[in-house]
N, C-alpha and C positions, 0 to 999 in steps of 0.2 A: 387482448391480455388472457391467459387460460383460465378455465373455470376447472376447479379443484371440487371435488367432493368431498365432504367430510360427514360422519355419522348420515350418510345417505342425502344430505344436505347441498347444494351447491355455493360455494364459497366464491364470489370475486373479489373480493379485498384483498388487498396485499397484505398478507398476514406474518410479521416474520418468525415468530414460531411456527405458523402452520408449514410453512415452505422449507423451514430446517428439519422440522422432523416429520415429513411427509415421507411414507417408505414408498412412494410411486416416484417420485424424483431419484433421480443418481445425481450426485456429488456436483459434478458441473452444472446442473440443470439448476441445483438449489442457488449456486451463484450467479446465474446469467439470471433468474427469475428475480432476485434481489436486486441486481446491478437494473435491470429493465425498470422495476419499482423504484428506485432512485431517480431514473434519470426522468419518468415517466411523472415524479412526483408521488406517487402512491404510497412511496415508502420516505419518511423524512432522514437525513441523515442524524440527527438525534435520537430516532428511535431505535437505527443500528448500532450506535455507540452506547445506548442504555442497553440494551440486549445483550450488550458484550461484558459490561460489568460485571455478572455474574455466570457466565458462562464458561465453559469449559476450552480448553483450548483449540481442538478442530472446529468447536464454532466460533470460534472468535476468529481463525484464521478465515473459516469460510466469508463473513461478514466482511472482515478487511480486504480479503479479495475482490466482492464483489463491490466494495469501495474503490477496489483499484480500477476494476474494470469501468465504471462509471466517471471515474476523475480522468481517464484517457480519454473519454471520449467530449468530459466538460469538466475543465479542472476548475471550477471558481466554487464545485458544491462544499467545500467545507469552509466554516466560520475558523475563527482563531482557536476557538477551545476543542475541538474537533483536530483541528491539527497539531496541538501541544499533546493530546491524549495519542494522537496517532506517533507521533515522537516517542511518547515513553511507551510506548509499545516494544520499539527497538529493543528493551532493555529484559522482553520476556526470554524466557529459557527453552520454548518452543520456536526451531528453525523458520516453520513455515509463517508463524507471524513475523519474525523478522525480514525475512524476505519479501513480504507482502505487503507492511508497514514501509520496508525502503520505498519499494515501488508508487505507493500512497504519496510519498514525500516527493520522490522524483517528479510529478505529477502535478503538485501542487505546490511546491515552496515559492514559485513565482509571486504568488500572491501574499506573501507575507514577507517580504524582505529583510523587514526588521528582526526576524527570527532565521535569518540565513546561517548567521555563525553559529547559533548553538546548533542547529541543524546538523551543518556539516560535522561539528563537531562529534555530534552522536552516531552520527552515519559513519564515521571514523573508527570509533568502538570497536565495530563489527566488519572493518573491513578485512580482518586477519582471522575470520572465524573459518571452522574446519569446513563449513558446507558451503560448496562450490554456489551453491544457487543463491546463498546468502550474500556471498560476496558478489556474484554478478548483479544480482539487485543493488548492493551498495553502489557498487560501482555504476550503475545506470542513473540511479538518484544522484550521486555526484557529478555525473555526465551532464544531465538535465539541468540541474540548478546551476553548475558554471558556465554552460553555455548561456543560459539567459542573464548570467551575473558577471561582465567583464572585469568589474574592478576584485571581487571574491576571486578569482581564477589565478591573481598574482599571488596573494595570500597565502593558498593552499598548493600552490605549484608545485612545490618542493615536497611536500610530502603524498602528493600524488604520483607524483615523479618516483619517489623511493616507493610507495604500493607498487606501481606497475614493472618497478625493476625485482621485485621480490616476488609478485606474481606467477604462479606456472602457469595459468589455464592462457592461450590465447584469446578467448571469446571475452576474457574479464580484461586484459592486457590491452585489447582494441578501446573498448570501453574508456580507459582510463587515457589511450591516445588521444582519442574522440574531444574527453573534456580537457585537454590540454590546448587543442588548437585554438 
């Protein structure tokens, strides 16, 4: 763990506000510190979510990105309330929040099979977003979800095929092709 100095005092605990407000850390370092804190159980996922409630979009984006990195390594970190909250973040106006949320959902959805239908519906609402990164992240999430849920694939096959046919970016088309395999 990295030791920070605040007001000439060493700080060894993982304090979300301290990390996010640090002038010494670059943006990616902040996200990395948060993700490591989550994985090492020095930061609780619900603390991250709590911190996000009143935060501005750039801070929310960093928090969700940290969750994305952490859930990529350990997909069972979220509880159902957190999963639902991340799903609701897909409605954000900020593209970064949309794309990071989609990736978290792709990493974790297999732990919430009862919520797959609603999650896929919410992801599809972003599948035609003007931002390439948002569309790619949605395609990633749909691919991940459908790979782990055979019976869902048939139900969504026509819609995924239509998205693939309308998509202009080959990297996104490739994700949809993999989702349909």
